[in-house]
N, C-alpha and C positions, 0 to 999 in steps of 0.2 A: 467582621465584614467581610464578606466573598473577594475573590482575585478581581471576577468584573465590579462589583461594585466600587472597588478600590481603583480600579484604573478608570473607573466615571468620573468618578471625583477628580482623579489626576485631570483628565482629559479638561472638565470643567474649568478648574482654577488655572489650568495652562491656557485656556482660551480669551479667559476674562483676564491674566495676565497680558497676554498679547495686545488685546484692544486695550489695556490702560500703559501699554508701553512699560512696562516693570521690568525691564531685562533683569535685574536681580532676582526677581523670583521667579522668573522663566528658567533661569539656570540654577535656582537652587530645587525647583522641581524636577529638571530633567536630571540632575546628578541623583538624585533619591531613587531612580529609577535604573532597571538594567534592560540591556537594548533590546531585548525578545519584548519587555514590556513597553519600552518606547515604542515599538512598532504596534504595535496592539494599541495605544493612545493616536499616534498617526493614522493608523487603518480608520479610526473610527473619526478622527476629524476630517481626513477625505470623504468619507459618504457625506458629510454635512456641507462640504468645500469643493464646488462645482471648477471653480480656477485654480487649486489647490494653493491660493496666496497665502492662508491661513499655517499650512502644513512647510511651507518654505519658509517662512517667518519663524516658525519654532527650531527648521534646519539649522538657521545661521547661529543658533546659538549652541548646538553643538560641534564638539570637537572632530575634527576629520576622522578619527579614527572610529568615533561611536557613529558617526552618521554613517559609513561604511558598512560597521556593524549592524545598525538598523535597517538600511537597507537589504541585507541579506536575510533579515528575518521577515520582510514584508512578502503579503503573496503577489504573484507575478505582475497583475493588472494593476496592482497600487505603484509598483516599482516604474510601473511604463506612464503613469500620471506622473509622476516626480519627473520622471527622464525627459518628457517632452516640455517641462518647464523649466528646463535647465539649458546651459548652453554645454557645448561638447567639451570647453576646457575645465568647467566645475565639475561636469560628470566626471571627466578622464581623472580628475584627483581622487574621487573616489574610488572609482575602480582600481584605482593603483594602490588602494589601502584595504580592497576588501579580501578576503582569500580566494586561491585562485578557482577552485571549485566554484563558490559563489561566483564571482566574475566571471565565469563562462557562462551558467544559467542565467544572469544577468544580460550578458552580451548577446546571446542567444535570442533571449528577446524581442531585441530591440529589430527595425524595419533592415532591409540591406542598405539604405542608403546612410546611414547613422552610423551600423557598423562600418562601413569604408570610412565616413570620415573620422572616427575614433582613431581606429587604426594608421590612418595617414599621421598621426600626432603622435603615437607611441614610438618611443625607441624599437630598435631592430628586433633586439634582444626578446622586450616585452611583446612585441605584435608577432614574433613567430610562437613564441609559448603559448603564447592565447587562440592563435590560429591552429595549434597543434592539437589543444586541447579541446578547442571548439570542433573539430573534424571526428571526433569519436562518436559512432551512432548512438542516440538516442536508449537507455535500456540497459546501457551494456557496464562494465567496469570503469570503463575509460571516460565514459560522462560524467560518472559520479565521483572520480578521483581528483584528488587536492596533490599538486606538485610541489605544496610547501610541508615538506621533510626535511630530518637531516641524514644526509649522507656522508659518510665517513670512508676516505680510501685504504684500501688495505695496505697492508704493511707500515700503518702508524703506531707508535706506540701509545699507550694511556694516556699520557699528559699533552701529547700533540692531539690526540682525537677530543680530549677535553678542551683544548683550545678550539679546533673546529665547531665543536658544540655551543661554545660561547658566541662564535662569530655569526651563526647561521639559525640560532633559538630564538633570537626575535619575531624572525619569518616565519618559522614553522607551526604548523598546524598542532603539532604533538612531537614534544620531546624525550617522551618517557621510553620509545622505542628508535633504536639508532640503527640504520641499515648502513652495511659493509658494501662496497663495492670495488671491482676491480679496474684494471686500467682500461678496461673496453665497456666500462658502465655498468656491468654485469652484475646483479644480484649474488653476491659470494656469502653473505652471511648476517646476523641480527646480534644484536646485543641492548640489554638493557641500561638505562641509565645509572638504575644502582649498580651492576655487574662492575658498571665503568667507574663510579666515585670509589668504592671501596676495595678495586682493584692498586697494585702499585703502580706507581707512575709509568715505571721503565717497562711494564710488561705490555707484550704484542698484542694488539686486539686481537690480531688473527688466530692466535693459541685461546683466548678467552672466546670469541663468539661461537654462536651456534650456526653449524652449516645448513641444518636440514631445516631449513625457512618454510615456515607455510606462503604462499604465495598465490596468485591469478593471472590470469592472462587478462589483456584489454579488450578482448571480446567475449569473454567471459558474462552471462547474463546477471541483472543485479541481483534478481529473486538469488542465484545462486551464492553469491559474492556475499550476501548479507546471511542466508545460511553457513558460512564458511564463519564467518564473524562471530555467530550465535554459538555455533558448535563448540568452535576450540577457544573460546571468552576471550577474544584478541583486543587490545585497544583501536590497531590499527593492522590492515593486510595490505601486504606491498603487492603491486600491480607490476608485470613486465611486459615487454612488448615481445613479439616473435622470435627475437634476437635474446630472449633472457633479459634485457636492460633495462633496469628500476626507471621507469616512467612515472609514479605516482605512488601515492597510498589511499585506501579509502578507510576512514576514520570509524570508528565505533559510532558515533551518533549518526554520521551518514547512512552507517548500513541499518540501523533502527528507523531513520525516517523513511528508507527503502522498505523496511518489512511493515510500516504504518501504511504508507501507500499501496502496498499491493494487495495486505488485507484490504483496505478500503474497496479498491477495485474489484476482488473478489467479491465484497459483499453486495458491490452492487449488481455483478454481474449475477450473482446467485438471484437476486430478484428481477432478474433482465431488463438492468438500466443499465445505457451505456455508459462507457467511461466519460467521466465529467472533467473539463479542462480547470475548474474550479470547486472550491468549497459550495455545498448547496446552498450558502447563504447569497452568494455572489455571482453564480451563474448565471445568464441571462434566461428571461423565461422562455424563448423560443428553444433556446438550447435543452432547458429542461424538459420541454413538451418533445422538443424530436427525439431526446435520450430515452424516454419512455415509451413512447408511442406505437413503435415499429412491434414490438414483440405481443403487446397486449392486441395490438388488432390481429396479430396471428393467432394468437392464442382465441380470441373470440370464435374466429373460424375453426377452429382445433375445438371447441367445445360443442360445434354443433353435432360430431360424431354421438355425443351426449345424448343432444336430443333425438337423434334416429334411432337411438338405442332404443328411448323411452316410447318412440312411438312404434318400434317394432313389436315390443311386447304390451300394447294398449289392452287386448284380450284379457293378458293375467292380472293385470292391473286394477280392470272393470270389474273384475272376478274377486278380487283381493284388494278392497281399497285402503287396509291396514299398510298393505307391503308400501305405500307411499310414504307414511309415516317414519319409518326408518332407512330411508333413502340417502338424505343428507348425513346422517349419524355414518352410516357404512362407506359411503365414496370419502367423508372427509375423516375418518380414520386412516383408511389406505393412504387419502394425499397425505396426511402428518407423518405416517410412519416412512412414506416415502420420501417427503424433505429430510427428514432427521436422516436416515441413511444415506442419503446423496451428500449432506451439509458433511456428517464424517467422513466419507471417500474424499470429498472435494479437498478439505482440512489436509485429511492426512497427505493426500498427494503434494500438495501445497507446501508441505513441513517437511518433504521426503521419509513422513513413515511408512507409507505403502506406495508397492508400484506397480506396476502390471504383472509384475512377476508371483506379486501375493494376492492373485485375485481368486485360484482354486482353493486358497485356505480362506480367505475372507468370506468367498462362496457359502463354504461348510458351514462356518462360525454364524452367519447371517439367517440361514436356513434354521437353526437353532434358536437363535434370538427371537426371528421375526415369529415362528412358531408358536412359541410361549408366549411373546404378547399375543399374537392374534390370540390364544386360548384363552387367556387373561380377559382379552377386552369382548370375549365370546360370552365367557362366564357372567361376565359385570351386566351384558346387555340381555341375556336369555330370561332374564324374568320378567322385562320389561315386556318382552316378545309374546311371555305365558301371557301376562295381564290384558296384552291388546288383542288376543287373536289364536291363543293357545298354544297347544305344545308340537303341533306342525308348523306357526310360524316363528315359533322361537328358533325350531331346530332350522328354519331356512336362516332365519338372522344371524345364527351363530354360525354356520357351516360357510356363510357368506364373507361376514366380519375375519373366521380363520384364512379363509381365501384370499380377500383383498388384501388383508394386512400382509400375508404372507406375499403374495404378488409386487403390491406396492413398494415395499423394504426391499426384494430382490430389486426390483426396476429400475431405484435409490440408488442402489449400491452399484448396480452393472453399467448403468448409464457413464457416469464419468469416463471409466474406464474405454466404453465403446468411442465415446469421445476423443479422448486424449489420442487411442489407434489411429484414429481417423485424422489425427493432426489438429484439432480443436483444443479451445481452452476447457477444462474437465469444468470449471466453472460455470460454463452454459449449461450445465445440468442443474436449474434452478429449481428452486420450489414451485412456481407457476408452472414452469414445464413439466415438473413430475406429478403434480396434481392434476393439471389437465389430462395429460393421459391417463392416469388412475381412474380420474371419473368416468373418463369413455368406458374404460374397461371395466369397472367397477359395475355401471349401470349391466352391462350383458353378462357378468359374473351371477349379480344378485339376483337379477330376473330369470336367467335361464335355471340357477339351482331352486326357484321359488316354480316356474314350471314344472320340473321334471317332481319335487316332491309334491307339489299341492296338486298336481295334476289337474292345471286351468289351461 
């Protein structure tokens, strides 16, 4: 049985047990699921339950800690539905159990009046911490970091540090990496829990810690943060403010969430789709339409140039009707080659594999590769040209194939660099944009070559 089928079975069983008011059955079923799976079940129940009564009924059977964990795994719209059905007092209890990064994300989704109501009920220290974390700009390290980490003051011995770990570990996001801070809260070094456990109790942690710590600033873009975590295979990346004070960490799982989010955004842009606020199955129909229509309408008018090119060469087409047979094949091949080149460059720039400095080197490589691809495709299609219209037509088709594939590949490769230089997202060099440009230019190239060689 697949995971989806398994969760559907649990959802049906939980709903039935709720109708029968079988509390023992409900608690037994919930105890068998992990928090992420419980969130999936709750999300499915919410889709069937407009007033969220069954969802709240199920939540009452979860311990407070698991409620908080489950809520953190729910998508934003589902979180808001549950939050609207709960009082400030009950919601505050759950917020206090959530990790600081999930708490901030959830808090920022609430409307202003609800946020102010919750802040008034919080202890001063928690209120200030939440307001500080919520103030960081979206898309930066500060917005995705957590303040739940283990910090050890410098000057401690190993035994003192172990005591500090025991005191702070229950609330920490991770305890495998420990951070040493000086008297002003600045990041002084780092130490793994393993190092601490095997060191002599009386040893000074200042002598054991690694001083050259890989870290980032709160203003750093989240894409770069994820890249650093992946490059150095870190469990967590410490985040410092402008005064080098340790203010949080970005854990590996949060960095991977950023990677997934950025990859999804680039894929959407690559097909001329605007950024979606939620998953495609949950986004409103109007929003889905609005995110797709703009580029499609623009590309419709761009395709008029292809029509104008065909109209310009009407006499050539009338004299050699067989030319029309190869038109979709040629411009389609150029568009495919261009889309491939653009995809390779966009992904390479996103991962940091290539940059503007590599443009000239990549241009030479693409000339060789695209030329080889064009020749191969020309040889493949030339026999069909001979069968359809003779050797001269085959020559026109073969030369056009090489030229269009070469031009399309170079356009697809260069367009992301041009957009990046203009300050735009390279992912905007999407497959529809590239293919539209090549459609128009391919028509001119093909019929221009045909006019010269066939003399029509």
